[in-house]
ROVOZA-795492 format. One record per residue (C-alpha): residue number from 1; residue in one letter; x, y, z. Coordinates in nm, 4 decimals, decimal comma, padded with zeros to 6 digits, always signed. Layout:
N
@k=NUM r=A X=X Y=Y Z=Z
...
//
This chain:
145
@k=1 r=M X=-00,0171 Y=+00,7424 Z=-00,6284
@k=2 r=A X=+00,3558 Y=+00,7653 Z=-00,5845
@k=3 r=D X=+00,5638 Y=+01,0166 Z=-00,7727
@k=4 r=R X=+00,7933 Y=+00,9110 Z=-01,0559
@k=5 r=L X=+01,1091 Y=+00,9002 Z=-00,8459
@k=6 r=T X=+00,9441 Y=+00,6691 Z=-00,5931
@k=7 r=Q X=+00,8178 Y=+00,4474 Z=-00,8754
@k=8 r=L X=+01,1690 Y=+00,4421 Z=-01,0226
@k=9 r=Q X=+01,3217 Y=+00,3501 Z=-00,6861
@k=10 r=D X=+01,0642 Y=+00,0719 Z=-00,6421
@k=11 r=A X=+01,1412 Y=-00,0624 Z=-00,9898
@k=12 r=V X=+01,5169 Y=-00,0587 Z=-00,9242
@k=13 r=N X=+01,4612 Y=-00,2385 Z=-00,5916
@k=14 r=S X=+01,2442 Y=-00,4951 Z=-00,7691
@k=15 r=L X=+01,5171 Y=-00,5421 Z=-01,0297
@k=16 r=A X=+01,7750 Y=-00,6016 Z=-00,7550
@k=17 r=D X=+01,5428 Y=-00,8540 Z=-00,5870
@k=18 r=Q X=+01,4965 Y=-01,0368 Z=-00,9162
@k=19 r=F X=+01,8725 Y=-01,0539 Z=-00,9743
@k=20 r=C X=+01,9289 Y=-01,1937 Z=-00,6236
@k=21 r=N X=+01,6454 Y=-01,4450 Z=-00,6579
@k=22 r=A X=+01,7652 Y=-01,5534 Z=-01,0008
@k=23 r=I X=+02,1169 Y=-01,6165 Z=-00,8779
@k=24 r=G X=+01,9907 Y=-01,8052 Z=-00,5721
@k=25 r=V X=+01,7501 Y=-02,0278 Z=-00,7647
@k=26 r=L X=+02,0003 Y=-02,0973 Z=-01,0407
@k=27 r=Q X=+02,2670 Y=-02,1905 Z=-00,7832
@k=28 r=Q X=+02,0194 Y=-02,4129 Z=-00,6032
@k=29 r=C X=+01,9102 Y=-02,5919 Z=-00,9213
@k=30 r=A X=+02,2498 Y=-02,6131 Z=-01,0890
@k=31 r=P X=+02,3815 Y=-02,9653 Z=-01,1415
@k=32 r=P X=+02,6862 Y=-03,0521 Z=-00,9365
@k=33 r=A X=+03,0176 Y=-03,0032 Z=-01,1071
@k=34 r=S X=+03,2241 Y=-03,3099 Z=-01,1768
@k=35 r=F X=+03,5837 Y=-03,3252 Z=-01,0579
@k=36 r=S X=+03,8109 Y=-03,5040 Z=-01,3016
@k=37 r=N X=+03,7067 Y=-03,8669 Z=-01,3213
@k=38 r=I X=+03,5356 Y=-03,8943 Z=-00,9837
@k=39 r=Q X=+03,1700 Y=-03,9860 Z=-01,0184
@k=40 r=T X=+02,9582 Y=-04,0821 Z=-00,7251
@k=41 r=A X=+02,6339 Y=-04,2699 Z=-00,7192
@k=42 r=I X=+02,4645 Y=-03,9620 Z=-00,5729
@k=43 r=N X=+02,5358 Y=-03,7561 Z=-00,8833
@k=44 r=K X=+02,3903 Y=-04,0253 Z=-01,1101
@k=45 r=D X=+02,0695 Y=-04,0666 Z=-00,9120
@k=46 r=Q X=+01,9727 Y=-03,6977 Z=-00,9069
@k=47 r=P X=+01,6841 Y=-03,6051 Z=-01,1371
@k=48 r=S X=+01,7390 Y=-03,3409 Z=-01,4019
@k=49 r=N X=+01,6545 Y=-02,9871 Z=-01,2870
@k=50 r=P X=+01,4575 Y=-02,7390 Z=-01,4947
@k=51 r=T X=+01,7460 Y=-02,4927 Z=-01,4894
@k=52 r=E X=+01,6756 Y=-02,3742 Z=-01,8424
@k=53 r=E X=+01,3125 Y=-02,2932 Z=-01,7574
@k=54 r=Y X=+01,4194 Y=-02,0937 Z=-01,4520
@k=55 r=A X=+01,6788 Y=-01,9102 Z=-01,6573
@k=56 r=Q X=+01,4166 Y=-01,8122 Z=-01,9167
@k=57 r=L X=+01,1665 Y=-01,7096 Z=-01,6489
@k=58 r=F X=+01,4115 Y=-01,4876 Z=-01,4644
@k=59 r=A X=+01,5466 Y=-01,3458 Z=-01,7892
@k=60 r=A X=+01,1931 Y=-01,2427 Z=-01,8894
@k=61 r=L X=+01,1218 Y=-01,0898 Z=-01,5473
@k=62 r=I X=+01,4494 Y=-00,8993 Z=-01,5425
@k=63 r=A X=+01,4032 Y=-00,7774 Z=-01,9007
@k=64 r=R X=+01,0492 Y=-00,6550 Z=-01,8295
@k=65 r=T X=+01,1543 Y=-00,4762 Z=-01,5114
@k=66 r=A X=+01,4523 Y=-00,3192 Z=-01,6887
@k=67 r=K X=+01,2148 Y=-00,1969 Z=-01,9599
@k=68 r=D X=+00,9899 Y=-00,0471 Z=-01,6897
@k=69 r=V X=+01,2927 Y=+00,1293 Z=-01,5416
@k=70 r=D X=+01,3776 Y=+00,2722 Z=-01,8851
@k=71 r=V X=+01,0209 Y=+00,3969 Z=-01,9322
@k=72 r=L X=+01,0238 Y=+00,5622 Z=-01,5898
@k=73 r=I X=+01,3602 Y=+00,7259 Z=-01,6608
@k=74 r=D X=+01,2306 Y=+00,8568 Z=-01,9940
@k=75 r=S X=+00,9257 Y=+01,0043 Z=-01,8205
@k=76 r=L X=+01,1384 Y=+01,2126 Z=-01,5851
@k=77 r=P X=+01,1807 Y=+01,5803 Z=-01,6746
@k=78 r=S X=+01,4835 Y=+01,6417 Z=-01,8907
@k=79 r=E X=+01,7738 Y=+01,8693 Z=-01,8094
@k=80 r=E X=+01,6633 Y=+02,0895 Z=-02,0981
@k=81 r=S X=+01,3604 Y=+02,1892 Z=-01,8934
@k=82 r=T X=+01,4762 Y=+02,5241 Z=-01,7628
@k=83 r=A X=+01,3028 Y=+02,7488 Z=-01,5138
@k=84 r=A X=+01,1875 Y=+02,9750 Z=-01,7986
@k=85 r=L X=+01,0268 Y=+02,6831 Z=-01,9828
@k=86 r=Q X=+00,8605 Y=+02,5651 Z=-01,6646
@k=87 r=A X=+00,7301 Y=+02,9168 Z=-01,5937
@k=88 r=A X=+00,5926 Y=+02,9433 Z=-01,9482
@k=89 r=S X=+00,4245 Y=+02,6062 Z=-01,9087
@k=90 r=L X=+00,2725 Y=+02,7176 Z=-01,5775
@k=91 r=R X=+00,1423 Y=+03,0394 Z=-01,7377
@k=92 r=Q X=-00,0163 Y=+02,8354 Z=-02,0160
@k=93 r=L X=-00,1794 Y=+02,6060 Z=-01,7617
@k=94 r=E X=-00,3077 Y=+02,9062 Z=-01,5634
@k=95 r=E X=-00,4628 Y=+03,0548 Z=-01,8794
@k=96 r=E X=-00,6331 Y=+02,7256 Z=-01,9575
@k=97 r=N X=-00,7523 Y=+02,7087 Z=-01,5970
@k=98 r=H X=-00,9020 Y=+03,0597 Z=-01,6157
@k=99 r=E X=-01,0777 Y=+02,9765 Z=-01,9433
@k=100 r=A X=-01,2203 Y=+02,6588 Z=-01,7932
@k=101 r=A X=-01,3317 Y=+02,8513 Z=-01,4839
@k=102 r=A X=-01,5099 Y=+03,1105 Z=-01,7025
@k=103 r=R X=-01,6869 Y=+02,8325 Z=-01,8949
@k=104 r=L X=-01,7841 Y=+02,6684 Z=-01,5684
@k=105 r=E X=-01,9271 Y=+02,9933 Z=-01,4308
@k=106 r=E X=-02,1300 Y=+03,0387 Z=-01,7508
@k=107 r=V X=-02,2692 Y=+02,6856 Z=-01,7281
@k=108 r=V X=-02,3526 Y=+02,7343 Z=-01,3599
@k=109 r=S X=-02,5356 Y=+03,0615 Z=-01,4295
@k=110 r=R X=-02,7358 Y=+02,8978 Z=-01,7103
@k=111 r=G X=-02,8145 Y=+02,6116 Z=-01,4729
@k=112 r=D X=-02,9326 Y=+02,8587 Z=-01,2080
@k=113 r=L X=-03,1640 Y=+03,0276 Z=-01,4618
@k=114 r=L X=-03,3021 Y=+02,6915 Z=-01,5669
@k=115 r=L X=-03,3543 Y=+02,5956 Z=-01,2034
@k=116 r=E X=-03,5482 Y=+02,9195 Z=-01,1418
@k=117 r=K X=-03,7706 Y=+02,8482 Z=-01,4437
@k=118 r=I X=-03,8376 Y=+02,4934 Z=-01,3223
@k=119 r=Q X=-03,9160 Y=+02,6120 Z=-00,9712
@k=120 r=S X=-04,1500 Y=+02,8786 Z=-01,1109
@k=121 r=A X=-04,3273 Y=+02,6204 Z=-01,3265
@k=122 r=L X=-04,3624 Y=+02,3872 Z=-01,0277
@k=123 r=A X=-04,5032 Y=+02,6707 Z=-00,8180
@k=124 r=D X=-04,7564 Y=+02,7501 Z=-01,0945
@k=125 r=I X=-04,8585 Y=+02,3840 Z=-01,1106
@k=126 r=A X=-04,9004 Y=+02,3678 Z=-00,7325
@k=127 r=Q X=-05,1096 Y=+02,6869 Z=-00,7310
@k=128 r=S X=-05,3354 Y=+02,5618 Z=-01,0096
@k=129 r=Q X=-05,3874 Y=+02,2301 Z=-00,8272
@k=130 r=L X=-05,4783 Y=+02,4161 Z=-00,5071
@k=131 r=R X=-05,7255 Y=+02,6340 Z=-00,6967
@k=132 r=T X=-05,8945 Y=+02,3369 Z=-00,8603
@k=133 r=R X=-05,9239 Y=+02,1580 Z=-00,5277
@k=134 r=S X=-06,0597 Y=+02,4609 Z=-00,3448
@k=135 r=G X=-06,2906 Y=+02,5566 Z=-00,6349
@k=136 r=V X=-06,4837 Y=+02,2275 Z=-00,6215
@k=137 r=P X=-06,7411 Y=+02,2581 Z=-00,3424
@k=138 r=S X=-06,7458 Y=+01,9714 Z=-00,1085
@k=139 r=Q X=-07,0937 Y=+01,8258 Z=-00,0563
@k=140 r=P X=-07,1603 Y=+01,6855 Z=+00,2858
@k=141 r=A X=-07,3439 Y=+01,3587 Z=+00,2948
@k=142 r=L X=-07,7116 Y=+01,3982 Z=+00,3905
@k=143 r=P X=-07,8395 Y=+01,1642 Z=+00,6565
@k=144 r=D X=-08,1197 Y=+00,9294 Z=+00,5527
@k=145 r=S X=-08,4437 Y=+01,0219 Z=+00,7283
//
């Protein structure tokens, strides 16, 4: 996943693309301007364009992207974050990491003990099955005479 600055740059680029697209589409769909009293038959025959729908669509896209940019800016570290605060935060994280490592080692050692018990029980079961099989004398079949 990209870091916050890359995400912010992507969002700003997307915002610029949306502005350019909005201007282009709105210029393309805009009705021709009338000059004084000159009206041509071409202007009267043109169907109405959904300019208002495009304007609302692009306004929503631009507003959402601008909101995303604001959220990304707010998630960046503040200027108040000094080296001392960062060092303290790193020390806190290291302490939590050591505590988690100690808990993990404890769980692993308990798991190893449990594994040894299970293996011992399985070995006992295998030995008892071998003894019962070897303890039953096998009787060879007698030929019919």
